[in-house]
C-alpha positions in Angstrom: -50.1 55.3 72.0 -47.8 53.5 69.5 -49.2 50.8 67.2 -47.1 47.7 68.0 -48.4 45.8 65.0 -46.3 45.5 61.8 -46.9 48.1 59.2 -46.8 45.4 56.6 -49.5 42.7 56.4 -50.2 39.5 54.6 -53.7 38.4 53.8 -54.4 34.7 54.4 -57.2 32.3 53.7 -59.0 31.7 57.0 -57.8 28.1 57.2 -54.2 29.3 57.2 -54.9 30.6 60.7 -57.4 28.0 61.8 -57.9 24.7 59.9 -59.9 23.4 62.9 -62.9 25.4 61.5 -63.3 22.6 59.0 -62.2 19.6 61.1 -58.5 20.1 60.4 -55.7 20.2 62.9 -54.7 23.8 63.7 -53.4 26.5 61.4 -50.5 26.7 59.1 -47.6 26.8 61.5 -45.0 27.4 58.7 -46.9 30.5 57.3 -47.5 32.0 60.7 -43.9 31.5 61.7 -42.7 33.0 58.4 -45.0 36.0 58.9 -43.7 36.5 62.4 -40.1 36.3 61.2 -40.8 38.8 58.4 -42.5 41.2 60.9 -45.8 40.9 59.1 -49.2 41.4 60.5 -51.7 38.7 59.5 -55.2 39.6 58.2 -57.5 36.5 57.9 -60.1 36.4 55.2 -63.6 35.5 56.4 -65.1 32.1 56.4 -67.8 31.9 53.7 -70.7 29.4 53.8 -69.5 27.1 51.0 -66.5 26.0 53.0 -68.9 23.9 55.1 -70.1 21.9 52.1 -67.4 19.3 51.4 -68.4 18.5 47.8 -66.6 20.8 45.4 -69.0 22.2 42.8 -69.2 25.2 40.5 -69.9 28.3 42.5 -73.5 29.5 42.3 -74.6 33.0 41.8 -75.7 33.1 45.4 -72.2 32.0 46.6 -70.6 34.6 44.4 -72.8 37.3 45.9 -72.0 36.2 49.4 -68.3 36.2 48.5 -68.5 39.8 47.2 -70.5 41.0 50.2 -67.9 39.7 52.6 -64.9 40.6 50.4 -66.1 44.2 49.6 -65.9 44.8 53.3 -62.4 43.2 53.5 -61.2 45.3 50.6 -62.5 48.5 52.3 -60.7 47.6 55.5 -57.5 46.9 53.5 -57.9 50.3 51.8 -58.1 52.0 55.2 -54.9 50.2 56.2 -53.2 51.5 53.1 -54.4 55.0 53.8 -52.8 54.8 57.2 -49.4 53.8 56.0 -49.7 50.0 55.9 -48.5 47.8 53.0 -50.2 44.6 51.8 -47.4 42.3 50.7 -49.5 39.5 49.4 -52.1 36.8 50.1 -51.7 33.1 51.0 -54.1 30.3 50.2 -53.9 26.5 50.8 -52.9 24.3 47.9 -55.2 21.6 49.2 -58.2 23.8 48.3 -57.2 24.7 44.8 -59.1 21.8 43.2 -62.4 23.4 44.4 -63.8 25.8 41.8 -65.6 27.7 44.6 -62.2 28.5 46.1 -60.8 29.8 42.8 -64.0 31.9 42.4 -63.4 33.2 46.0 -59.9 34.2 45.1 -61.1 35.9 41.9 -63.8 37.7 43.9 -61.2 38.8 46.5 -58.8 40.2 43.9 -61.7 42.0 42.1 -63.0 43.5 45.3 -59.4 44.7 46.1 -59.0 46.2 42.6 -62.3 48.0 42.9 -60.9 50.0 45.8 -57.4 50.4 44.4 -55.8 47.8 46.7 -53.0 45.9 45.0 -52.2 42.4 46.1 -48.7 42.1 44.7 -48.1 38.4 45.4 -50.1 35.3 45.7 -48.8 32.3 47.5 -50.0 28.8 48.3 -49.1 26.5 51.2 -48.1 23.2 49.6 -49.6 19.9 50.6 -48.1 18.4 52.6 -47.1 21.5 54.4 -43.3 22.0 54.6 -41.6 22.7 57.9 -40.7 26.2 56.7 -42.8 28.2 54.3 -40.8 29.4 51.3 -42.5 32.2 49.4 -40.1 31.8 46.4 -41.2 28.2 46.0 -44.9 28.8 46.8 -46.0 31.3 44.1 -49.7 30.6 43.3 -50.5 30.8 39.6 -54.2 30.9 39.0 -55.6 29.0 36.0 -55.7 31.1 32.9 -53.5 33.8 34.4 -49.8 34.7 33.7 -47.3 34.2 36.5 -46.0 37.8 36.1 -47.1 40.2 38.8 -47.4 37.4 41.3 -43.8 37.4 42.5 -42.9 37.5 46.2 -42.0 40.9 47.4 -40.8 39.9 50.9 
């Protein structure tokens, strides 16, 4: 049997696929359309408990442990994808969540878990607020606080 999925995947914050999990209205149509047009498979990151607490706070040690537990599993799955000929082209997060230090910690934990199993995330993007009609990875590069922009360029 032939695998009909794309051999290239983009990792996305769970709300890119389904904002309704937190009372939003659907997913990010522009990112999902872009992924489809690029022939990319979409791998959604898990929902972690802090997303259900609407008040942004500094992440607790317990939250960081929960992140790593979930993200270590994600990284191991991504590693298996790579071992089987897939390519991870990058990761997409929502700009609207970038003011929450717990989200930034989640992204750090994701990148660290990936590095721990030799999975490179070559580009980081963010979906601007308000969301554009068409997602443009060139205009949506995510630069994390305290990190250089280099190495985070779109590869699609």
